[in-house]
VEXMAR-264307 format. One record per residue: residue number from 1; x, y, z of N, C-alpha, C, O in turn. Coordinates in nm, 4 decimals. Example, Ala and Ser with C-alpha at 12.3 -4.5 7.8 and 13.67 -1.06 7.14 Angstrom:
// residues 2
nr; n_X; n_Y; n_Z; ca_X; ca_Y; ca_Z; c_X; c_Y; c_Z; o_X; o_Y; o_Z
1; 1.3190; -0.5690; 0.7800; 1.2300; -0.4500; 0.7800; 1.3200; -0.3300; 0.7800; 1.4236; -0.3319; 0.8465
2; 1.2850; -0.2250; 0.7080; 1.3670; -0.1060; 0.7140; 1.2900; 0.0030; 0.7870; 1.3409; 0.1138; 0.8039
***
This chain:
// residues 115
nr; n_X; n_Y; n_Z; ca_X; ca_Y; ca_Z; c_X; c_Y; c_Z; o_X; o_Y; o_Z
1; 0.0636; -0.0899; 0.0202; 0.0248; -0.0175; 0.0185; 0.0839; 0.1002; -0.0108; 0.0636; 0.1547; -0.1193
2; 0.1737; 0.1593; 0.0942; 0.2801; 0.2040; 0.0853; 0.3434; 0.2382; -0.0614; 0.3310; 0.3431; -0.1247
3; 0.4036; 0.1381; -0.0917; 0.4398; 0.1521; -0.1841; 0.3954; 0.2186; -0.3450; 0.4476; 0.2916; -0.4293
4; 0.2725; 0.1468; -0.3276; 0.1871; 0.2354; -0.4727; 0.1482; 0.3568; -0.4126; 0.0918; 0.4217; -0.5007
5; 0.1497; 0.4121; -0.3206; 0.1673; 0.5754; -0.2791; 0.2755; 0.6505; -0.2883; 0.2816; 0.7692; -0.3203
6; 0.3640; 0.5756; -0.2584; 0.5351; 0.6647; -0.2971; 0.4820; 0.6547; -0.4748; 0.4172; 0.7548; -0.5052
7; 0.4923; 0.5924; -0.5465; 0.4578; 0.5646; -0.6819; 0.4039; 0.6593; -0.7290; 0.4610; 0.7459; -0.7952
8; 0.2517; 0.6553; -0.6932; 0.1961; 0.7782; -0.7207; 0.2005; 0.8778; -0.7208; 0.1693; 0.9564; -0.8103
9; 0.2587; 0.9049; -0.5739; 0.2762; 1.0854; -0.5429; 0.4467; 1.1157; -0.5888; 0.4926; 1.2297; -0.5825
10; 0.5238; 1.0055; -0.6315; 0.6262; 1.0689; -0.7600; 0.5483; 1.0863; -0.8591; 0.5329; 1.2081; -0.8499
11; 0.4844; 1.0534; -0.9518; 0.4485; 1.0629; -1.0648; 0.3819; 1.2270; -1.0800; 0.3998; 1.3226; -1.1555
12; 0.2958; 1.1957; -0.9607; 0.2269; 1.3275; -0.9452; 0.3087; 1.4405; -0.9112; 0.2541; 1.5497; -0.9275
13; 0.4622; 1.4407; -0.8548; 0.5636; 1.5541; -0.8292; 0.5853; 1.5866; -0.9317; 0.5784; 1.7030; -0.9711
14; 0.6306; 1.4460; -1.0269; 0.7317; 1.5133; -1.1112; 0.6174; 1.5742; -1.2499; 0.6760; 1.6322; -1.3413
15; 0.5233; 1.5660; -1.2576; 0.4094; 1.5984; -1.3508; 0.4208; 1.7515; -1.3233; 0.4496; 1.8350; -1.4090
16; 0.3924; 1.7787; -1.1825; 0.3884; 1.9102; -1.0985; 0.5168; 1.9808; -1.1165; 0.5145; 2.1038; -1.1203
17; 0.6486; 1.9057; -1.1302; 0.7949; 2.0132; -1.1351; 0.8006; 2.0122; -1.2593; 0.8807; 2.1012; -1.2877
18; 0.7611; 1.9616; -1.3587; 0.7785; 1.9937; -1.4831; 0.6402; 2.1206; -1.4951; 0.6835; 2.2340; -1.5155
19; 0.5413; 2.1135; -1.4882; 0.4576; 2.2156; -1.4948; 0.4948; 2.3661; -1.4542; 0.4624; 2.4694; -1.5127
20; 0.5604; 2.3528; -1.3553; 0.5832; 2.4439; -1.2516; 0.7462; 2.5168; -1.3465; 0.7494; 2.6377; -1.3692
21; 0.8381; 2.4461; -1.3804; 0.9558; 2.4939; -1.4592; 0.9220; 2.5280; -1.5876; 1.0082; 2.5868; -1.6530
22; 0.8016; 2.5014; -1.6458; 0.7732; 2.5411; -1.7476; 0.7050; 2.6833; -1.7656; 0.7107; 2.7447; -1.8722
23; 0.6350; 2.7343; -1.6439; 0.5603; 2.8239; -1.6008; 0.6933; 2.9278; -1.5732; 0.7069; 3.0301; -1.6404
24; 0.7904; 2.8887; -1.4652; 0.8717; 2.9845; -1.4225; 0.9697; 3.0365; -1.5421; 1.0031; 3.1547; -1.5337
25; 1.0187; 2.9623; -1.6511; 1.0918; 2.9439; -1.7230; 1.1058; 3.0454; -1.8433; 1.2045; 3.0908; -1.9013
26; 0.9384; 3.0684; -1.8625; 0.9237; 3.1492; -1.9643; 0.7908; 3.1990; -1.9875; 0.7096; 3.1724; -2.0761
27; 0.7849; 3.2905; -1.8715; 0.6258; 3.3573; -1.8417; 0.5635; 3.4198; -1.9452; 0.4429; 3.4442; -1.9489
28; 0.6554; 3.4502; -2.0419; 0.5926; 3.5685; -2.1366; 0.4898; 3.5327; -2.2660; 0.4061; 3.6019; -2.3240
29; 0.5417; 3.3691; -2.2880; 0.4747; 3.3030; -2.4141; 0.3520; 3.2381; -2.4032; 0.3131; 3.1703; -2.3082
30; 0.2983; 3.2615; -2.4992; 0.1563; 3.1784; -2.5063; 0.1859; 3.0552; -2.4935; 0.0980; 3.0028; -2.4251
31; 0.2737; 2.9723; -2.5274; 0.2767; 2.8856; -2.5224; 0.3052; 2.8187; -2.3505; 0.2499; 2.7268; -2.2900
32; 0.3837; 2.8857; -2.3232; 0.3607; 2.8660; -2.1804; 0.2443; 2.8764; -2.0683; 0.2284; 2.8041; -1.9700
33; 0.1711; 2.9822; -2.1094; 0.0579; 3.0121; -2.0847; -0.0557; 2.8892; -2.1091; -0.1249; 2.8467; -2.0165
34; -0.0607; 2.8607; -2.1872; -0.1144; 2.7471; -2.2392; -0.1046; 2.6132; -2.2004; -0.1989; 2.5347; -2.1906
35; 0.0646; 2.5805; -2.1694; 0.0667; 2.4670; -2.0895; 0.0423; 2.4832; -1.9503; 0.0358; 2.3788; -1.8856
36; 0.0261; 2.6000; -1.8847; 0.0129; 2.5826; -1.7581; -0.1387; 2.5321; -1.7281; -0.1655; 2.4618; -1.6307
37; -0.2289; 2.5735; -1.8174; -0.3504; 2.5500; -1.8479; -0.4229; 2.3859; -1.8669; -0.5366; 2.3479; -1.8388
38; -0.3039; 2.3094; -1.9269; -0.3352; 2.1592; -1.9808; -0.3531; 2.0856; -1.8495; -0.2698; 2.1056; -1.7611
39; -0.4540; 2.0023; -1.8284; -0.4572; 1.9003; -1.7278; -0.4373; 1.7268; -1.7515; -0.4939; 1.6599; -1.8380
40; -0.3682; 1.6924; -1.6780; -0.3502; 1.5455; -1.7021; -0.3835; 1.4487; -1.5820; -0.3077; 1.4451; -1.4850
41; -0.4906; 1.3746; -1.5881; -0.4981; 1.2773; -1.4943; -0.4616; 1.1670; -1.5072; -0.3947; 1.1621; -1.6104
42; -0.4690; 1.0466; -1.4471; -0.3917; 0.9301; -1.4830; -0.4817; 0.8562; -1.3264; -0.5402; 0.8952; -1.2254
43; -0.4368; 0.7138; -1.4031; -0.4739; 0.6108; -1.3326; -0.3898; 0.4968; -1.3859; -0.3705; 0.4799; -1.5063
44; -0.3240; 0.3931; -1.2581; -0.2254; 0.2667; -1.2981; -0.2948; 0.1620; -1.2171; -0.3849; 0.1673; -1.1334
45; -0.2143; 0.0521; -1.2760; -0.2288; -0.0310; -1.2036; -0.1008; -0.1208; -1.2069; -0.0053; -0.0594; -1.2543
46; -0.0703; -0.2593; -1.1669; 0.0406; -0.3564; -1.1764; -0.0282; -0.5105; -1.2678; -0.1210; -0.5843; -1.2345
47; 0.0218; -0.5133; -1.3356; -0.0361; -0.5986; -1.4191; 0.1283; -0.7475; -1.4211; 0.2264; -0.7461; -1.3467
48; 0.0969; -0.8478; -1.5284; 0.2230; -0.9573; -1.5310; 0.2096; -1.0224; -1.4008; 0.1211; -1.0829; -1.3403
49; 0.3644; -0.9774; -1.3746; 0.4168; -1.0571; -1.2431; 0.4236; -0.9662; -1.1549; 0.5274; -0.9957; -1.0958
50; 0.3704; -0.8494; -1.0927; 0.3839; -0.7671; -1.0609; 0.4688; -0.6406; -1.0951; 0.4830; -0.5306; -1.0418
51; 0.5167; -0.6989; -1.2004; 0.6504; -0.5777; -1.2414; 0.6309; -0.5050; -1.3913; 0.7228; -0.4792; -1.4691
52; 0.4591; -0.4729; -1.4168; 0.4625; -0.4277; -1.5389; 0.3509; -0.2733; -1.4990; 0.2596; -0.2719; -1.4164
53; 0.3755; -0.2108; -1.5464; 0.2735; -0.0744; -1.4846; 0.2211; -0.0898; -1.6002; 0.2814; -0.1194; -1.7034
54; 0.0601; -0.0622; -1.5819; -0.0364; 0.0036; -1.6869; -0.1114; 0.1217; -1.6746; -0.2059; 0.1267; -1.5958
55; -0.0714; 0.2395; -1.7608; -0.1319; 0.3128; -1.7558; -0.2507; 0.3920; -1.8336; -0.2657; 0.3786; -1.9551
56; -0.3232; 0.4649; -1.7642; -0.4194; 0.5441; -1.8414; -0.4700; 0.7156; -1.8229; -0.5359; 0.7762; -1.7384
57; -0.4155; 0.7449; -1.9222; -0.4062; 0.8953; -1.9263; -0.5193; 0.9483; -1.9602; -0.5945; 0.8700; -2.0183
58; -0.5729; 1.0934; -1.9386; -0.7024; 1.1592; -1.9981; -0.5744; 1.2795; -1.9562; -0.4950; 1.2947; -1.8633
59; -0.6144; 1.3625; -2.1049; -0.5120; 1.5176; -2.1377; -0.6582; 1.6079; -2.1515; -0.7372; 1.5715; -2.2386
60; -0.6819; 1.6869; -2.0936; -0.7493; 1.8311; -2.1248; -0.7035; 1.9334; -2.1491; -0.6362; 2.0049; -2.0749
61; -0.7422; 1.9549; -2.2792; -0.6595; 2.1006; -2.3335; -0.8025; 2.1900; -2.3236; -0.8882; 2.1909; -2.4119
62; -0.8086; 2.2587; -2.2073; -0.8958; 2.4083; -2.2344; -0.8830; 2.5103; -2.2869; -0.9618; 2.6019; -2.2637
63; -0.7592; 2.5263; -2.3901; -0.6668; 2.6424; -2.4344; -0.7157; 2.6374; -2.5742; -0.7447; 2.5342; -2.6348
64; -0.7221; 2.7556; -2.6185; -0.7844; 2.7672; -2.7755; -0.6664; 2.7103; -2.8941; -0.6743; 2.7142; -3.0169
65; -0.5470; 2.6525; -2.7984; -0.4387; 2.6306; -2.9286; -0.4228; 2.4260; -2.8987; -0.4357; 2.3649; -2.7926
66; -0.3918; 2.3720; -3.0378; -0.3815; 2.2629; -3.0236; -0.2375; 2.1982; -2.9472; -0.1545; 2.2789; -2.9053
67; -0.2212; 2.0974; -2.9368; -0.1291; 2.0829; -2.8309; -0.0837; 1.9214; -2.8937; -0.1702; 1.8443; -2.9355
68; 0.0703; 1.8846; -2.8923; 0.1319; 1.7545; -2.9683; 0.2429; 1.7710; -2.9319; 0.3127; 1.8696; -2.9082
69; 0.2621; 1.6098; -2.9269; 0.3847; 1.5421; -2.8769; 0.4213; 1.5501; -2.7454; 0.5365; 1.5654; -2.7048
70; 0.3146; 1.5388; -2.6739; 0.3169; 1.5226; -2.4903; 0.4302; 1.4261; -2.4607; 0.4431; 1.3139; -2.5096
71; 0.5311; 1.5014; -2.3511; 0.6281; 1.3958; -2.2747; 0.5541; 1.3823; -2.1683; 0.4987; 1.4798; -2.1174
72; 0.5404; 1.2339; -2.1097; 0.5359; 1.1824; -2.0168; 0.6491; 1.1467; -1.8643; 0.7191; 1.0468; -1.8812
73; 0.6548; 1.1690; -1.8219; 0.7943; 1.0921; -1.7301; 0.6963; 1.0572; -1.6163; 0.6071; 1.1247; -1.5649
74; 0.7418; 0.9250; -1.5909; 0.6684; 0.8703; -1.4445; 0.8071; 0.8217; -1.3586; 0.8819; 0.7339; -1.4016
75; 0.8289; 0.8926; -1.2314; 0.9299; 0.8768; -1.1416; 0.8823; 0.7514; -1.0754; 0.7615; 0.7454; -1.0528
76; 0.9655; 0.6398; -1.0372; 0.9287; 0.5628; -0.9359; 0.9801; 0.5208; -0.8191; 1.0844; 0.4576; -0.8360
77; 0.9407; 0.5337; -0.6866; 1.0114; 0.5572; -0.5893; 1.0069; 0.4376; -0.4769; 0.9025; 0.4044; -0.4208
78; 1.1081; 0.3903; -0.4572; 1.1309; 0.2847; -0.2969; 1.0622; 0.3560; -0.1628; 1.0709; 0.4736; -0.1275
79; 1.0157; 0.2841; -0.1218; 0.9462; 0.2998; 0.0483; 1.0285; 0.4066; 0.1192; 0.9826; 0.5008; 0.1839
80; 1.1362; 0.3827; 0.1012; 1.2481; 0.4931; 0.1793; 1.2411; 0.6509; 0.1097; 1.2619; 0.7552; 0.1717
81; 1.2046; 0.6388; -0.0418; 1.1832; 0.7607; -0.0620; 1.2972; 0.7965; -0.1671; 1.3225; 0.9123; -0.2002
82; 1.3695; 0.6732; -0.2206; 1.4877; 0.6970; -0.3036; 1.4163; 0.6806; -0.4301; 1.3177; 0.6069; -0.4317
83; 1.4454; 0.7265; -0.5110; 1.4132; 0.7416; -0.6842; 1.4837; 0.6254; -0.7637; 1.5991; 0.6300; -0.8062
84; 1.4019; 0.5282; -0.7759; 1.4548; 0.3916; -0.8434; 1.4845; 0.3586; -0.9802; 1.5771; 0.2925; -1.0272
85; 1.3694; 0.4286; -1.0452; 1.3369; 0.4309; -1.1875; 1.2996; 0.5167; -1.2434; 1.2760; 0.6209; -1.1823
86; 1.2768; 0.5068; -1.3988; 1.2223; 0.6805; -1.4485; 1.1748; 0.6320; -1.5981; 1.2621; 0.5868; -1.6722
87; 1.0432; 0.6396; -1.6434; 0.9874; 0.6282; -1.7182; 0.9920; 0.7418; -1.8314; 0.9944; 0.8537; -1.7800
88; 0.9938; 0.7434; -1.9646; 0.9930; 0.8907; -2.0334; 0.9308; 0.8395; -2.1578; 0.9947; 0.7624; -2.2295
89; 0.8119; 0.8766; -2.1882; 0.7507; 0.8152; -2.3516; 0.6809; 1.0121; -2.3964; 0.6156; 1.1006; -2.3412
90; 0.7437; 0.9898; -2.5132; 0.6471; 1.0934; -2.6074; 0.5242; 1.0286; -2.6930; 0.5408; 0.9496; -2.7859
91; 0.3905; 1.0781; -2.6431; 0.2895; 1.0754; -2.7174; 0.2912; 1.1451; -2.8558; 0.3059; 1.2672; -2.8626
92; 0.2774; 1.0747; -2.9565; 0.2839; 1.1774; -3.1114; 0.1624; 1.2010; -3.1670; 0.1386; 1.1812; -3.2862
93; 0.0733; 1.2480; -3.0770; -0.0497; 1.2657; -3.0731; -0.1210; 1.4115; -3.1106; -0.0521; 1.4398; -3.2087
94; -0.2053; 1.5120; -3.0976; -0.2639; 1.6204; -3.1011; -0.3543; 1.6367; -3.0033; -0.3840; 1.5210; -2.9735
95; -0.4183; 1.7114; -2.9329; -0.5347; 1.7084; -2.8680; -0.5685; 1.8558; -2.8914; -0.5054; 1.9612; -2.8828
96; -0.6970; 1.8201; -2.9252; -0.7438; 1.9696; -3.0245; -0.7795; 2.0907; -2.9217; -0.8088; 2.0576; -2.8068
97; -0.7792; 2.1851; -2.9450; -0.8410; 2.3219; -2.8450; -0.9459; 2.2787; -2.7925; -1.0079; 2.1947; -2.8578
98; -0.9932; 2.3152; -2.6770; -1.1161; 2.2531; -2.5990; -1.1141; 2.1150; -2.6237; -1.2185; 2.0729; -2.6735
99; -1.0133; 2.0203; -2.6007; -1.0657; 1.8864; -2.6614; -1.0244; 1.8170; -2.5366; -0.9776; 1.8782; -2.4406
100; -1.0484; 1.6440; -2.5398; -1.0021; 1.5652; -2.4546; -0.9475; 1.4596; -2.5121; -1.0164; 1.4050; -2.5983
101; -0.8091; 1.4006; -2.4813; -0.7837; 1.2879; -2.5414; -0.7633; 1.2025; -2.4001; -0.7477; 1.2496; -2.2875
102; -0.7688; 1.0389; -2.4468; -0.7351; 0.9364; -2.3758; -0.6291; 0.8491; -2.3795; -0.5864; 0.8534; -2.4949
103; -0.5738; 0.7834; -2.3237; -0.4312; 0.7003; -2.3603; -0.4846; 0.5591; -2.2621; -0.5423; 0.5524; -2.1536
104; -0.4443; 0.4753; -2.3397; -0.4662; 0.3222; -2.2290; -0.3950; 0.2174; -2.3243; -0.4097; 0.2378; -2.4448
105; -0.3286; 0.1209; -2.2901; -0.2351; 0.0420; -2.3267; -0.3017; -0.0141; -2.4764; -0.2279; -0.0385; -2.5719
106; -0.4160; -0.0268; -2.4814; -0.4952; -0.0717; -2.5755; -0.5084; 0.0739; -2.6889; -0.5810; 0.0563; -2.7868
107; -0.4668; 0.1577; -2.6802; -0.5080; 0.2937; -2.7678; -0.3955; 0.2922; -2.8538; -0.3154; 0.1998; -2.8402
108; -0.3719; 0.3960; -2.9570; -0.3121; 0.3906; -3.0633; -0.1705; 0.5075; -2.9738; -0.0609; 0.5361; -3.0219
109; -0.2206; 0.5466; -2.8527; -0.0585; 0.6225; -2.7627; -0.0184; 0.5638; -2.7290; 0.0890; 0.6101; -2.6906
110; -0.0303; 0.4117; -2.6958; 0.0864; 0.3161; -2.6314; 0.1145; 0.3208; -2.5120; 0.0650; 0.4158; -2.4513
111; 0.1945; 0.2324; -2.4394; 0.2099; 0.2308; -2.2912; 0.3546; 0.2378; -2.2513; 0.4316; 0.2366; -2.3474
112; 0.4166; 0.2458; -2.1182; 0.5164; 0.2212; -2.0635; 0.5349; 0.1314; -1.9869; 0.4451; 0.1427; -1.9035
113; 0.6019; 0.0395; -1.9596; 0.6355; -0.0471; -1.8202; 0.7718; -0.0168; -1.7416; 0.8782; 0.0379; -1.7707
114; 0.7255; -0.0695; -1.6445; 0.8360; -0.0674; -1.5127; 0.9128; -0.1597; -1.4769; 0.8701; -0.2751; -1.4712
115; 1.0071; -0.1374; -1.4538; 1.1349; -0.2286; -1.4825; 1.1357; -0.2754; -1.3045; 1.2213; -0.3526; -1.2614
***
């Protein structure tokens, strides 16, 4: 239970850190303003022999801009808080203005696995 919580918190923290970095690094651009409003929701579960992580993502784009080629980073942490793994995937799809896209292992967006 604690392990699942730490992994989930690690993923959320990594996504939050990326959003904050983007907001601070270039506050004047429309791109930065648009990306700060994009929302990423996710669920995940273990599969196989508890060594594969299956994710389901939902990206909400409330902006007037089309976004594309989303990079998602999942950081994995041990119960001690030490980062033990990181998976980075780029989703080569676009999300239309005011649109929503869902990604799951069976979709064209693909999935990543934990070692």
